[in-house]
C-alpha positions, 0 to 999 in steps of 0.5 A: 506440528499439526497442532501448531498448524490448526486452522490453516488452509494447507492448499493456500499456505503451502501452495503460496509458500512453495511458489515464493520459496522457488523464487528465493532459492532461484535468486540466491543460487542463480541470480543472473538467470532469474534476473534475465527471466524477470527482465524479459517477462517485465518487458513483455508485460509492459509492452503488451499490458502497460496500458491495463495498469493505467486503466485499472488505476483510473477505473479504481478512482472512478469507481470510488467517486461513483460509490460516494455519489450513488445511493450505495454510499449510504449502506453500512459496513455492517448491519443497518443499525451498526455504528463505528467502533472507533471515533473518526479521529482514532480511525483517521489516525490509524489510517494515517499510520498505515499510510506511512512507510519506507516509500515516503522516506525513500522517495520523499526527496528523490522523486520530486528532484528527479522529476524537476531535473527531468520533467515527465513527458517533456511538460516543462523546461528542466530545473525551472519554476514550472518544472518544480510544480510539475515534479510535485504534481506527478509525485502527488499523482503516484502517491495520491488518490488512485493508489488509495482508491485501490485500497478502498475497493479491496478494503471496503469489499472485505469489510462489507462481506465480513461485517454485513454478511458475517463472512471471514475477512478473506479476499475469497469471501468477496466472491460469494456472489459468483462462487456461492456461499462456500467460495472460501472452500472452492479451488478457485477461492483458495487460489484467490487467497493464495494470489493475495498472499503472493502479491503481498509477499512481493509488494512487501519484499520491495518495501523491505529491499528499499528499507535495506538499501536506505538503512545501508546508506544511513549507516554508511553516512553515520559509521562508514559502513560499506555500501553494497547490496551484500551489506543491505542483505545482511541488514535485511536478515538482521531486521527480519529476525527482529520483526519476526520476534515482534510479530510473535510477541503479540500484536499490541506489544509489537505492531501498535507500539512500533507504529505509534513510535514511527508516527511520532518520529515521522511528524518530528522529521516533517517539522524539522524539514519545514522549520529549518529547511530554508525558503519556508514561504516558497516551499509552502507556496509551491506546495499549495499551488501544486496540490491545487494543480493535482486535484484539478488535473488528476483525471486527465493525468490518470488517462496518460499512457505515455506513448513515446515515453514508455521507459519513464512510464515503466519506471514510475507510473506503472511501477507505482500502480503495480506496487499499490496493487500488490499492497492492496490485500495487506492494507485492504484487510487492515482498513477493513478490520477497523471500519465496521459500522461506517457508511460506504461513503464515509469509508471511501472518503476517509480511506482515499482522502485522509492518508493522501492529505498527509502525503501531499504535505510530506512531499510538498515540504521534503520535495520542495526543500530538496529542490531548493537545496539543489537550486541554491547549490547547498547540496548536490541531490541530483548527483545522488539520484543514481542511488536514490536511497542516498538522496534523503541523507544528502539533503539532511547533510546540508541542513542543521544538526545533520548527524542527529537528523540522520540518526533519527532517520535510520531509527525511523527506517528501521521502525517502518521496516519492523512494524510494516513487515510485522503487520504484513506477516500477520495479515498474510498468516490470517489469509492462510488461516481461513481469516483467523484473527489469531493465526499460528505463529509458525505460519507467521514465521514462515511467511516472514522468513520468505518475505525477507528472503525475497527482498534479499534475493531481489537485491542480489539479482539486481538491486533497486531495478530487480525490486521494482520488477518483482513488484510489477510481476508479483501484482499481475495475477492479483490485478484480475482479482482486484477487478473481480472484487469490484464487480462482486462488491457492486453485485452484492450492493445491488442485491442489498438495495433491491431487497430493501426496495422490495421489503414491506414499508413500516405501515405494511409491517404494522398492518401485517402484525395486527392481522397476525395478532388478530388471527392468533387471538381468534385461535 
């Protein structure tokens, strides 16, 4: 066993694993008790610190804008003479794959229709043309620049310290400006890495839970499989075993194949909605106008704290910001590892803009089609919103070839389930193994099982509501880490530019070399 755990940081691995195991056992043995504690804790967090999530998401966007326009944007994620390892097309394609996931399928139809039928903050008349634009704008907001800005901060900082200062790809390594060169070995550094694992476990478990619910809905539609949280738990157990098999079979054979297959299937589904969804011109027109509205209003939207509308904020905006934060260690490490040699400016623009662009197109088409199906009476999507995992299949049932398209979605959801959890398990194992790019398979399996265990426990505790609560509560400790990451990265960039300004010019270096050469000749 000691051989199999070679290179693992025992405090980080066993500490985070033990904490998660407590939640899993508690959820399985006493779901009502855990549900009560989580609800009370969440109400306290939202009531006292809901505004903090709003400000952090806003600050992340402002920080990224600052990096783009400041001189720091010219610094490279690596030595000054380094160049990108991947072409821009390949780099964007990989981030495109990372930006896809269960959430797009789960919320693609459900969220725009929800906001259309009940516009946020009373900004429009329900089910009106204006409400459709507001609905799409807020959907873009929750899946757009602010969330990817958080990913860009953590990923950019990890890449900077890894490739420019030759440190391990770990969150704790980013804190060397304040903790010293041995930050990864210090207790607080280990705590930071453990918190990154815990946040990722909760965030990924939320996605797995959504996957399980939606897979259950798809199987119910296709094969009349009973729809319940218990059946969703069985599905999660089965698919967890599959992704563990994938994760231990090799990264190339596992993650890359599934991610590529999922990307092609998603593009096919997107084209299907666009071509056969009906009202194509109207959907495209709404999409273009709503995207323009979002880009213009993203800053004021980012500062809305929802006073008087706290319940909506907790269910939507704050949940999303917390979910993005909990996924930041996972996606941050992924984008960091593929971004060596890029300037900070092109890194930030690429990470924040490229995946968001596809998200705009996805929600404009799927959400627009969903709204038009409801408005025309072709489908009762509003009636399915109480169980949002049904919304996608309700929309597909009103379109041509419903069985074929629904079967494709079931396969696609399973692919996202396996590939996303597969990658997350390996990333978390890397965090627990001092940044090793080939972590122990035992660690991968343990963390993978715990990930599936949390998803199952949360479904038994309270279904979708408990999954959302877990994402918010799991992100709270890591929120402080994200703030520290931004501060340490800024401090490091300031030190680097100051060192460059104080380094001798090329002319001064030539004179110095000539003087040294003359002195050597005289000797």
